[in-house]
N, C-alpha and C positions, 0 to 999 in steps of 0.2 A: 504494500500500500504506500502511496505517496501522499504528502500533505495536500488535502483537498477540501477541508471544511473547517468551520468554526465550532468550538464548543462553548456553551454558556454555562457558567457555574453560579448557581443561585446562592447568595450569601447574605440575604437580607434578614430582617427581624420582623416578627409579627407585631401587631399593634399592642398585644398584651405582653408583659414581661415573661421571658422564658425561664422556667424553673431550673434548667441545667445551667444557664448563664448566671442566674442569681446565686446558685449554690457554689459555682466556681469563682464568683466575684469578678466576672468579665462583662463587658458592655453588651455583647451580642453572642448568640449561640455558636456561630462558626469559630469563635476564639476559645471555646471550651476545650481544655486539654483532654485528649483521648490518646492513650498510649504514649504519653510523654510530650506531646506537642499539640498545638491547636488543630482541631479536627479538619479544618479546611485544607491543611497542607497535603494530606494524603491524596484526596481526590484531585487536587490541583496538579500534583506531581504525576499521577496516573494519566491524566489528560495530556499534559505536556510531553510525556514520554511516548505517546502513541503516534505511530508514523502517519496515520490518516488525518491527524489534527494539526493544523498549522497555526492556530491562535486560540487563546482562551479569553473570553470576556467574563469578568466577575461582576455580577449584577448585585448591587447592595445600596442601601440608603446612606451608608457611612464609609466611603472608601478610605477616609483618613484613619479610621480605626486600624485598618490592616497595614497601611503604610507606616504608621507610627509604632506598631508593635514589633519589637526586635525579632520575634519568632516568625512573623509573617511579612516582614519588610521586603523579603526577597521577591515577593509577588509584584511589588510596585517597581522593581528594577529589572525584571525579566522582560526583554523586548517583545516577547510573544504574548504577554499578558496585558490586557487593557481593562481598566475599571470603568464601569458605567453606573451612574446613579439611578436607582429604580425607586418606585413608589411602594405602596403597601401590598399591592396585588402582583402575583407572578405574571398572569396573563396580560394585565394592563401594562406592566413594565416591558414585557416582551413586545407587545404591539407598538409601544412608543419607540422601542429600539429599532424595530423594523421600519418605522416611519422615517427614520434618519436616512435610509436609502443606501447605507454603506455596509450592509450586512447580507452578503450573498447566501443563498441556499446551496447545499443542505446545511442544517444546523442540528447539532446534538445538544441536548439540555440535560443537566443533572444538578445535584444539590450538594452543598458543602458538608452536609451530615452523612453523605454516602462514603463513609470512612473506608469501607472494605472494597471500594471500586478498584478493579485491577485490569491488567492487559487482557486476560482471558474473557472477562465480561465485555469489555469494549470490542474485542475481536468478534465475538459472537453477535453482539448487538448491531455493529456496523455492517457485518456481512448480511444479516437477515433483514435489516431495515433499508439498505440501499435499494433504490428503485421505487420505494413507497413515497407517497406524499406526506404521510404521517404514520408514525409507528410508536408503540408503547411497550416497554419491557414489563413483564409480570412474572411472578413465581407461583407455581401451583403448590398447594398446601403440602401434598405428599413429598415434593422435592425438599421443602424446608424441614418438615417434621422428621423425615428419615434421618437427618443429621443433627437437628436441634429440636428434639421433641418438646422442650420446655419453652420454646420461643412463642411469644404471643403477637399476632399481627391483626390488622383489619382485613377481613376476607369478603370478597364478593363471590356468591355462590352461583354457579352455572352448571349446565348439563355435563360439560367437559372438565369439571373440577371446581375447586375453591381457589380463588386467585387473590394475590396481594401485589400491590404496585412495587416496582423496583426503582422508581425515581430516575428513570432514563427515558428520554423522549427524543423523537426524531421528527424534524420538520423538513421534508425533502424538497418542497417547492412552494411557490406563492399560493398554491391552492390550499395550503394549510391555514391561511389567515381566518376564514370563517369559523374553523374549529377552535382556533385560539380565542376568537371573540366569544364563542359559546362557553369555552372554559372560563373566561372572565366572568360570565354570568353565574356560573355554578361554583366558582372557586371557594366561596365561604362554606360550602357544604361538601368539601372534598372528602371528608371522613364519613359522610352519610351516603353510602353507595346508591340507595334507591333514588335519592334526589338527583344525583348525577345521571342515572339511567332515565329518569323521567324527563330530563331536559332533552333527551334524544327522541322523545315521542312515546306514546302509550304502549306501542307494540314492544319496544325495548324493555320497558318496565314490566309489562305483563309476562313477557317471555322469560325474564330473569326470575320473577317470582314463582312461575310455574316450572322453571328449569327446562323450558322447551327450546332455549337458545344455548348454543355453545358460545363461549366468549370469543373464540376466533370468528365464528359466523356473525356474531353481533357487531364486532368491530368492522368486519368487511361490509356489513349492511349499512352501518353508519357512514362509512366511506362512500358507498354508492349514493346515499342520500345527499351528500355534499359534492358529488361528482369527482371524487378522488379515490386514490388507492390507500386504504388504511390497513395496517397490519399489526398483529400481535406478535411480539417476540417472547416466546416462552423460555425464560432464562434457565440454563442448565445448572448454574451455580446457586445453591440455596442462599449464600451470603449476599446475593444481589438485592434481597429485600430486607436486609438487616441494616437499618439506619440508626443513627445515634439520636433517638427521640426521647428516651427515658433513661433513668439511672440503670435499670436492668439491661437495657440495650448496650450502654457503655461498658458494663461489666462483661457482657458476652463478647462484644467487639474486642475488648482488650485481651480476653482469653484467646480469641482467634488470632489476633496479631502476635501474641506471644508464641503461638505454635508455628507461625509462618517462617 
């Protein structure tokens, strides 16, 4: 693979104080230490090390916090890293970034709390997402529980399994804009799966409730509704859906890092 697209790393703060940040005594969650360094460092390094990614945009409300911190200051000096100031919402910030007109497709988007992100995950995701207008990474419950039976996630139940988001998204072309706009509408309900499904129409909601839809088929159907190619990437790595969201997550992540 050669350098061919941009990665966006979300490093913002929610409107309400983050418990992990408060407990660690830092201003924003991406600066919370995990495995001996701010959590943002590991996904940032994974993105920059990948041969298909030629630049990383860090989207945050406070770029100065990262430039001023000795442990993350390297991000502000790396020529392939660019900071952009975002608002409170992910989708609205992304749409504003696209409006600038200097961000070509395709775009890979992930989050600063994706501490376990690695080359294998990126290889699989990029290979399977390439050619789609929009793609989303998910992990099926059996994949996770086979290795981490005590891990708790938010699951969406479908005929082809129970799925949890892996916080990796692909926007392959300008056709993705209407989906991002819809994402903006339902963003506040991202943990309430049925509300997200309802935004895509009553059939999607009913199909999920009755388990008559597979997730793969549902995502493809949503794509057709918007006149684009939408794809599920079922991640092979169970660690793909373990983000640093709660103290238990951090404990698990640090144990995984210690074994690597």
